[in-house]
N, C-alpha and C positions, 0 to 999 in steps of 0.2 A: 528423373533429375535425382530421387531417389528423395527420402527422406531427410529433409536438413538438420531436425531435431535429432535422428538417431547417431548420427554423425556428430552435430557440435555437443551431444550430452554430455560424453564421456573428458570432451576437454572442459565444458565448464566443472566436472567436478574435481577435476585435478587442479581447475586453478582456483575454485572457491577454498582447498586444502590447501594450498600453498599460501592462500590470505588468510589463512586462520579459522573457518569456517567449517563446519559439523557438518552433516547431511542427519537429519532426525526422523522416524517415524513415529508418531504418537496416535496408538489407537484410541479415539476417542467414544467410543461404544464399540459393540461387537459390530465388523462387518467396516466398520468407517476408519480410514485412518489420514490421518491429516502429515504432509510432509513440509518439515523445517529446516532452512539452513540457519546455522544459530554458532556463535562465537564456540570454539574448540574449548578456549578456557572460561569456564564456563564463572569463573570470579570476577570475570572483567565486567558485570555488570555492575557489581558492587565498586567500581572504580571510573567507569563511563556512566556517560548517560545510555539511555536504552531508543534506540528509533526502533519501528517497526514501520516495515513497507509492504504495501498489502494492492497487489496487481491490480487491473481490471479484469475483464473478460479475453483474456487471450492468453495464450502460450504459457507461461507458467513465472512463478518471481522471479526466478534470478537471470532470464532471460530479459523481463520486463526493467529490472533495477540494477543489474552487471555493474555499470558504470556508476552506481551511485553508492555498491557497497565499496567497488576498488577506493571511492575519496572519501567515502566518511569512515571507514575502519579503524584506522588511525584514533579519530576523536571520539568514536562513539559503540556503544554495544550493539551490533546492527543482526536483525532477526528478520527472516526472507520467509515467509508460510506459500504453500501454493493453496491457494483455494481448492475445493473442492469442485473435483472433476476435473484439473486443469494439476500439469504436472506430475507429480505423484505421487497425490492426493488421490484417493479413491474409495470408494463403497459399493454395498451390495446392494444398497439400498435399491428400489425402482424409481422414488422420486428422483426428480431433476429439476427441482424448484428454490427462487429466493428465501420460499418459508425455509427448506429444508437445509442451506447453510446456516441458518441460525439456532438451527433442533438441536442439542447434545445432551440433551436431559433436559428437565423441566420444559418438557415440550409447548405446555399449553402458554407459562408466563413468556418464553420465547416471540413462541407466537403474535400475544397478545400486544408483547415489548416493539415485535417490527411493526403491527399495525398503526400502533399508535405513534410512532416514527415516519410515517408518511404522512407529509402534508398535501391535501390536495389542494387544489388553486382557491377554493373559495376560503379554504383557512388559512392561507398564507397571509395576511391583513394580521393576523394573530400568530406571526413566529415568535416564536422567544430571540431574544437578544443573548447569544450563550457567554459565558465567562470566559471561558478560555480562547487564547488568541487560536487564529485559524487562519491559515495558509494556504492562499489559492494561488497555483504559477500555470500559466497557459500559454500555451504556443497561440501565437498574435494572426496565425494562418488557417486555426482550429475548425476544419470545416463540419464535427459534430457539437463543441461546447465552441457556438461562437462569440464572437465579442458581446453582442444583446444578450445572448443566454448569459453568459460570462458574471457581465454585469448585476443581471439582474437575480441571479446564485448570490453572487456576495452584497448587494442591498438587502438579499429575505434575510443573511447570515448573521447581519445587526453589525456593528462599529468594531467588534473585536476584529474582524473577518479585516484580509490585508489582501490586495489582487495585483499580481504583473503580468507583463506578458511580456515573452521573449519573442523578437522578432526573428523573420525569417523559420520558421520553426509550427508545425501542425500538431497534431492529435496527439503524438506518442514526442512530446518534445525532449523528455527525460531521454532520449535515443537519440534523437533528430541532433537534439544541439548540446550535447552531454556537460559539454564545460562551463555553456552557462548556465545551464539548468543546474548546477551541481556548486557553482559559485551560491548564485540564491539562495537554495537551499540550506548551504552550511553557513551562509550570514545570517537567516533564518533560526537556525536550530543553535547558534551558537548565541544569540541572543534569548530566545527561548530558555538557553537554559543558565545564562546567567541571572534572567529574570527569577526561576525558579530556586535559585540559590541564594536570594536576597531574604 
């Protein structure tokens, strides 16, 4: 069958360029380079609100968020990084742990930050309410973040968290139901942009 990623990569790169996105490699420390898709016109971020789309632990940023980039690029400055060890981001460092994902200088402090941000079940009752708005958009048929898990996450995040479900969608809701997902996402982002400008 061949490698689907190898076949689709040049097509996706061409499509991204047509949509006004540029591929950038940034060396964050010797031997560690992160790949980003950024607006070709760098002045766009001074005109439009920025949106950063982070992918999970599969594939790369553009395969995960292609439909959202297409939908959002006219109203927002969209940035799509490939997480380390995914897509075109790489390192020659032998460590492959979540801690390494946050260690790009000030190593000790960033590890402490990561450890402090992980809340154990016994500490969950003391989880603070966040001041910023948090939007959780899930597939109703998600077998990984099931409804009870998503409901509990929303509860722990506090009153500024909003949770919505998209019917007939599973864990990759943004790929399975892109039009519905984009409708909800744009509504939330527009509301957030309007609130920030008040």
